[in-house]
C-alpha positions as CSV (number, residue, x, y, z in Angstrom):
1,X,32.3,-62.7,-6.6
2,X,30.1,-64.7,-4.2
3,X,27.8,-62.8,-1.8
4,X,27.3,-64.3,1.7
5,X,23.9,-64.6,3.3
6,X,24.9,-62.0,5.9
7,X,25.9,-59.5,3.2
8,X,22.6,-60.1,1.4
9,X,20.6,-59.5,4.5
10,X,22.6,-56.3,5.2
11,X,21.8,-55.0,1.6
12,X,18.1,-55.8,1.9
13,X,18.0,-54.0,5.3
14,X,19.7,-50.9,3.9
15,X,17.3,-50.8,1.0
16,X,14.3,-51.0,3.4
17,X,15.7,-48.2,5.5
18,X,16.1,-45.9,2.5
19,X,12.5,-46.3,1.2
20,X,10.7,-44.5,4.0
21,X,13.1,-41.5,3.7
22,X,12.2,-41.1,0.1
23,X,8.5,-41.5,1.0
24,X,8.6,-38.8,3.7
25,X,10.3,-36.4,1.2
26,X,7.6,-37.0,-1.4
27,X,4.9,-36.5,1.2
28,X,6.4,-33.2,2.4
29,X,6.7,-32.0,-1.2
30,X,3.2,-33.1,-2.0
31,X,1.9,-31.3,1.2
32,X,3.7,-28.1,0.3
33,X,2.3,-28.2,-3.2
34,X,-1.2,-28.8,-1.8
35,X,-1.0,-25.7,0.4
36,X,0.1,-23.6,-2.6
37,X,-2.7,-25.0,-4.7
38,X,-5.3,-24.5,-2.0
39,X,-4.2,-20.8,-1.5
40,X,-4.4,-20.3,-5.3
41,X,-7.8,-21.9,-5.4
42,X,-9.1,-19.6,-2.6
43,X,-7.7,-16.5,-4.5
44,X,-9.3,-17.6,-7.8
45,X,-12.6,-18.4,-6.1
46,X,-12.8,-15.1,-4.3
47,X,-11.8,-13.0,-7.3
48,X,-13.3,-14.7,-10.3
49,X,-16.6,-15.9,-8.8
50,X,-17.5,-12.2,-8.1
51,X,-18.4,-9.5,-10.5
52,X,-16.0,-6.7,-11.4
53,X,-18.0,-4.3,-9.2
54,X,-17.7,-6.7,-6.2
55,X,-14.0,-7.2,-6.7
56,X,-13.3,-3.4,-6.8
57,X,-15.8,-2.3,-4.2
58,X,-14.8,-0.8,-0.8
59,X,-16.7,0.2,2.3
60,X,-16.3,3.9,2.2
61,X,-16.1,5.9,5.4
62,X,-16.3,9.7,4.9
63,X,-14.8,12.6,6.9
64,X,-13.4,16.1,6.6
65,X,-10.1,17.9,7.0
66,X,-9.0,17.6,10.6
67,X,-11.4,14.9,11.5
68,X,-10.5,11.3,12.5
69,X,-12.1,8.8,10.1
70,X,-12.3,5.3,11.8
71,X,-12.7,2.1,9.9
72,X,-12.4,-1.6,10.9
73,X,-8.8,-1.7,9.8
74,X,-7.4,1.7,10.5
75,X,-8.0,5.3,11.5
76,X,-6.8,8.3,9.5
77,X,-6.9,12.1,9.5
78,X,-5.6,14.8,7.2
79,X,-3.8,17.4,9.2
80,X,-3.2,20.0,6.5
81,X,-2.9,20.6,2.7
82,X,-0.4,22.8,1.0
83,X,0.8,23.5,-2.6
84,X,4.1,24.1,-4.2
85,X,5.6,24.6,-7.7
86,X,8.8,22.7,-6.7
87,X,9.9,20.2,-4.1
88,X,13.1,18.2,-3.5
89,X,13.8,14.5,-3.6
90,X,16.7,12.2,-3.0
91,X,18.2,9.4,-5.1
92,X,19.8,6.1,-4.0
93,X,23.0,7.8,-3.0
94,X,21.0,10.2,-0.8
95,X,21.8,13.1,-3.2
96,X,19.2,15.9,-2.9
97,X,17.8,17.4,-6.1
98,X,15.1,19.9,-6.8
99,X,12.1,18.9,-8.8
100,X,9.8,21.4,-10.5
101,X,6.4,21.1,-12.2
102,X,4.4,23.1,-14.7
103,X,1.3,22.0,-12.7
104,X,1.1,21.9,-8.9
105,X,2.5,19.6,-6.2
106,X,-0.3,19.1,-3.7
107,X,1.2,18.2,-0.3
108,X,-1.3,16.3,2.0
109,X,-0.1,15.8,5.5
110,X,-1.7,12.6,6.8
111,X,-1.6,10.8,10.1
112,X,-2.8,7.2,10.5
113,X,-2.9,4.3,12.9
114,X,-3.8,0.6,12.5
115,X,-6.6,-1.1,14.4
116,X,-5.3,-4.7,14.7
117,X,-2.1,-5.4,12.8
118,X,0.8,-3.3,11.3
119,X,0.5,-2.2,7.7
120,X,2.4,-0.2,5.2
121,X,1.0,1.7,2.2
122,X,1.3,-0.1,-1.1
123,X,2.4,1.6,-4.3
124,X,0.4,-0.9,-6.3
125,X,-2.9,0.3,-4.6
126,X,-1.9,3.7,-3.2
127,X,-4.0,6.5,-1.6
128,X,-5.5,8.6,-4.3
129,X,-6.5,12.2,-4.9
130,X,-10.1,12.3,-6.1
131,X,-11.3,15.4,-8.0
132,X,-14.8,16.8,-8.0
133,X,-15.3,15.5,-11.6
134,X,-14.1,12.0,-10.7
135,X,-10.5,12.1,-11.9
136,X,-8.1,10.1,-9.7
137,X,-4.4,10.9,-9.2
138,X,-1.8,8.6,-7.7
139,X,1.1,10.0,-5.6
140,X,3.8,11.4,-7.9
141,X,6.7,9.2,-8.8
142,X,9.0,12.3,-9.0
143,X,9.5,12.2,-5.2
144,X,11.4,9.4,-3.5
145,X,8.8,7.4,-1.4
146,X,11.3,7.3,1.5
147,X,10.4,11.0,2.1
148,X,6.7,10.3,2.4
149,X,4.2,8.3,4.4
150,X,5.0,5.3,2.3
151,X,8.2,4.9,4.3
152,X,6.3,4.6,7.6
153,X,4.9,1.5,9.3
154,X,1.3,2.1,10.5
155,X,1.0,0.3,13.8
156,X,-1.8,-0.3,16.4
157,X,-1.7,2.2,19.2
158,X,0.6,4.6,17.4
159,X,0.0,7.4,15.0
160,X,2.4,7.7,12.0
161,X,2.5,10.9,10.1
162,X,3.9,11.8,6.7
163,X,3.2,13.6,3.5
164,X,1.5,12.3,0.4
165,X,2.6,14.3,-2.7
166,X,0.4,14.6,-5.8
167,X,1.2,16.3,-9.0
168,X,-2.0,17.8,-10.4
169,X,-3.3,20.5,-12.8
170,X,-4.7,23.6,-11.1
171,X,-8.2,22.7,-12.1
172,X,-8.0,19.5,-10.1
173,X,-7.8,21.4,-6.8
174,X,-11.4,22.7,-6.3
175,X,-13.4,20.1,-4.4
176,X,-10.6,17.5,-4.3
177,X,-10.5,14.8,-1.6
178,X,-8.2,12.1,-0.4
179,X,-9.1,8.5,-0.8
180,X,-7.1,6.5,1.7
181,X,-6.9,2.8,0.7
182,X,-5.2,0.1,2.9
183,X,-2.7,-2.3,1.3
184,X,-4.1,-5.5,-0.3
185,X,-3.1,-9.1,0.7
186,X,-1.4,-11.1,-2.1
187,X,-3.5,-14.2,-1.5
188,X,-6.7,-13.1,0.2
189,X,-8.5,-10.2,-1.3
190,X,-11.1,-8.6,1.0
191,X,-13.8,-7.7,-1.4
192,X,-15.3,-5.2,1.0
193,X,-12.1,-3.7,2.5
194,X,-12.6,-0.2,4.0
195,X,-11.4,3.0,2.5
196,X,-11.6,6.5,3.9
197,X,-12.7,9.4,1.7
198,X,-11.7,12.7,3.2
199,X,-12.9,16.1,2.0
200,X,-9.9,18.4,1.9
201,X,-12.0,21.5,2.4
202,X,-11.0,23.0,-0.9
203,X,-14.2,24.9,-1.8
204,X,-14.0,27.5,-4.6
205,X,-12.5,30.3,-2.4
206,X,-10.2,28.0,-0.4
207,X,-9.0,26.3,-3.6
208,X,-8.2,29.7,-5.3
209,X,-6.3,30.8,-2.2
210,X,-4.3,27.6,-2.0
211,X,-3.3,27.9,-5.7
212,X,-2.5,31.6,-5.6
213,X,-0.4,31.2,-2.4
214,X,1.5,28.0,-3.6
215,X,5.1,28.0,-2.4
216,X,7.8,28.5,-5.0
217,X,9.7,25.7,-3.3
218,X,8.9,23.3,-0.5
219,X,11.6,21.1,1.1
220,X,10.7,17.5,1.8
221,X,14.1,16.5,2.9
222,X,14.2,18.9,5.8
223,X,10.7,17.8,6.9
224,X,11.4,14.1,6.9
225,X,14.7,14.3,8.8
């Protein structure tokens, strides 16, 4: 079949119009890939160019039970500490069940506010219970996080309160303190992020009293609702 000059010119024009579109798509894809690579490079440089001690270091601000500890990212205070042999929790269907322990549940009532931007506690880098001999305990996974401070947004200008629940042996109570750690950013790791270390006031006598007067059962569901 013969092709006229007009048809040939139309075909060439259509081909020229399509090429820039493909070029723009490739440039957009290349730009997006470049951003991802740049972010990854920053993460690698910040984390692997430093020693292990630098990558895991924090600026520690210290305080005591009832005091407000202020850092550059947040302020936090421990309102009270209690102990129990059993607590309750909920499952995904909101069914309430009782959870017991052969150790102790340490119930730390915490209030916190953010300095500049909202944040939420991270289960991958949670607040810790630090014992006098250096042991560290993460919040128990026997309690639904929705019943604790993990379920609250910590925002500038507002104080959010909730419990942190730790399951610990009785010998971990004397001299224990709370280490409050802010959540990490997935791409930018602040090597000198602030943490608050709070003395819970559990001296020998106070610790003995807390353990001996531990509740048989403490309801978390009624407190959170």
